[in-house]
N, C-alpha and C positions, 0 to 999 in steps of 0.2 A: 504493500500500500504506500509506504514511504517512497519507494522507487517511482511509483506512478506519479506521485505528487511532484517529484523532482523533474521527471520527464515533461509533465504538463507545464511546469514553470519555465523550463528551458525552451519549450516550443513557443510559449507565449512571448518570451523574451526575444526569440528569433523573429517572430512575426512583427514585433514592435520595432526591432532594428531594421527590418526590411522596409517598413513603412517610413522610417525616419532617415535612413542613411542610404544614399545612392551606392556607396561602396559595398554595403551589406547586400543590397539588391543584386549588384553585379556578381559578387562571389556566390550568392545563393543560386543564381541562374546558371553560372558556370558549373557549380557543384551538381545541379540538377541535370545539366547536359552530360556530365561524366557518368552519372547514375543511369541515365537513359541509354547512353552508348553501351555501358557494361551489361545492363539487364536485357536490352533488346538484342545485343550480340549473342548473349547466352541462349535466348529463346530462338533467335533466327538460326543459330548453329544447329540446334536440335531439328528444326524444320528442314534445313538443308540436308542434313544427314539422313533424315527419314525419307525425303523426297528423291534425292539424287545419289545418296550413298557416299559422297566424298567430294573431292576438289573438282569443280567444273565451273566454267563461265556461266552456265545456265543458272547457277545459284544467285547471280547478280540481280535477277529480277525479284527474287525473294528479299534480298538485302535492301534493294531500292524501295520496295513497298514499305518496309519497316521505317527506314530513315525519312522518307517523305512525310511521315506523320509528325515528325519533330516540328515542322513549321507551324502546325496548329497550336502547339504548346507555347511557342515563342511569338506568335502573331506576325510571322514573316510572310510576305507575299512576293511571288516571282512574276515578273513581266518578261516573257521570252519572245524573242523575234528570230525567225530563221531556223527553228528547231528541225524542220523537215530536211535541212541540209545534212544533218547527222544520220539520216536514214539511208544514205547512199549505199548501193550494192558494193560489196567487196571491202577489203581491209583498208584502214587508214590510220593515221596518227592524229589524235586530237590534243591540242595544247590549250591551256587556259592559265589565267593569272591566279595567284595563290595568296590569300589575305589572312585567313584565320582558321581556327578550328571549325568554324561554321561552313567552310567550303564544302565539306562532305554533303551537307544538305543541298547546296547548289548543284553539285555534281550529280547526285542521285535524282534531282528534279528533272533532268533532261537526258539521263544516261540512255544511250541507244542499246539495242540488242547486241549481244556478243561483244561486249566492251569490257576490257580489263584495265587495271591501273598499274602504274609503277610507283612503288613506295620504298621509303628507306627501311633497311633491314631491322632496325630497332623496334619497329611497330609489330613485328612478328611475335615479340615477347611481351605483349600487353594483355595477356589473359584472354578473355572471351573476344575482345576486339581483334587481337591478332589471329585468333582461330577463325573468326568469320571472314576476315580478309583472305586468309589462306584458302578457305573453302570456296570463296568467290573467284579464285583464280588470280588474285593479285600477285604481281612479280616483285620480289623484294631485292633491292640492290644494296650492297655494302659500299657506301660512298667513300669509305676509308681505303678501299682497294680498287684503284682505277682499272687495273687489268681485269680483275674479276667482273667488275661492272660492265666493261666493254664486251667481254665474252658473253655475258648474259644478254646484252642488247643484241649481239650478233645472232645468238640462238633464237631470241624472241622475234627478230626480223624474219627468219625462216618459218617460225611457227605461225606468225600472224597471217602469212600468205597461205600456208598449208591449211590452217583451220579457219580461215576467213574471220580473223579477229580485228577489232578496233582497239587501239591502245591509247589510253588517256595519260598524259604526262604534264606536270607542272614545270615548264622550262626555267622558271626563276630558281628552282631548286630548294626554296625555303619560303616560309610565310613572310609576308611583307605588307605592312599597314602604313607606309609612309606617304600615301596619296599619289604614288606613281608606280611604274613597273621597274623591277630590278633588271639588270642585264641578264640576257638569256644564256643558259648553258647550251652546249651543242648536241648533247646526247639524243634528244628527240629528233633532231634534224638528220643526224647520221643514220638513225633508225629508219626514217622515212625514205632517205635517198638509197640506202642499202636495199630496202625492200621494194623501192620504186612505187611507193604508194603516196597518195595525196596527204597533205596536212590540212586539217580543219581547225582554224583558230576560234576559240570561244572566249568572250570577254564578259566578266561580271563587274557591275558598277561598284564604286567604293562603298564599304560598309560603315564609313565613319559617321554618318548621320544618326545611326542607331547602335553601333557597336564600336567602342573605343577603349582599349586596355588602359591607356595612359590616364584618361579622365574617368575611368570606371563607369562608362556609359553602356547600358544594355537594355534597349527598349524594343518595341515592335518597329517594323519598317518594311520598305519595298526594295527589292533587289532587281535591277534591270539586267537582263542577259541577252547578249547579242552573239548569234552564231554567224560567223563571217563566211565568205565564199571559200571553197576549197582551193588550196595552192598546189598545183601539180608538181611532181618531182620526176616525172618520166623523162629519161635521158640525162638527168643531172648526175654529177659525180661529186666526190669529196671536195674537188676544187671549187664547187659552187656553194659549199656549205655556208661560208661567211656571208655571202650576198643573200642567201635564203634566210638566214637568221635575221639579218638587218631588215629585210622586207617584212617578215612576219612581226618583228618587234615594233617597227614604225606603225604598221597598220593597227596592231592591237593597242598600242599606246595611244594613238590618236582616238580610237574608239573608246577606250577607257576614260580618257579625259572628257570626251564629248558626253557620254552617257552618265558620267559622274558629276558633270557640270564643274569640272576642276580646271582652273586656268593653266595654260601651257607653262611649264617650268623651264623648258629649254628651247633654244632656237629650232625651228623646223628643219634646219640644215645640219643640226648637230648629229654627229655619228654616235650611236649608242655603243657602250663598251660591250664586248662579247667575251664571255668566259669560256675556258676550255671545256671540252666534253666531260661530262661526269660519268 
């Protein structure tokens, strides 16, 4: 009985803090997000194992269904333009900007059929989340070992053509909430050129109006999503990679600034920095 009183008092205190403090609301919502990810991953893993028996890209439709429900909890709305471009026949490489932990919701909102992701190897060891990613066919890269990562990308290039897969990659390589795009790494572009498959850029508007780690802001909001025209790679070689990166970067950056209503930070003629392949 005494324990019950303490728990009730703690819950009331938490509710009071959430009402009075933006910081408390922020961390409460982040905590809830983590709980949702862990619990839904555990349930989805069971469903995937029962339905498909193991690791397969077909599990992504199940995972997508679970994750898309998160937006209702957080009052997020997606305005998507050009989604039909993702339904093209045949394999392709999809690239998008990477802002926060909320990107998973944006990805699952428009995820096409037979699409897998590239993720850092550390995520494989995150309990139920790592398990559901593995069951969904996610490919894990050890970013500390460049040769191993490049070997995996080479194998993936052959597999995506053989099994008609779409591969989703964040070319910035890490989350970025600075109101602009980070320079792109080359791994996604090497993969597309090696497999001779098109690249489809996807741009998400800035989350800063409703989600900001620095100011501890986390409210409801609208995310604009723009699927751009496919960029062909047929006939391109490794010698064309740098130009290909620059083209995609400039197009995606201009779109990001436009749909985010963010003023241009650099001259239109400024060359973006290009990082080596990951």
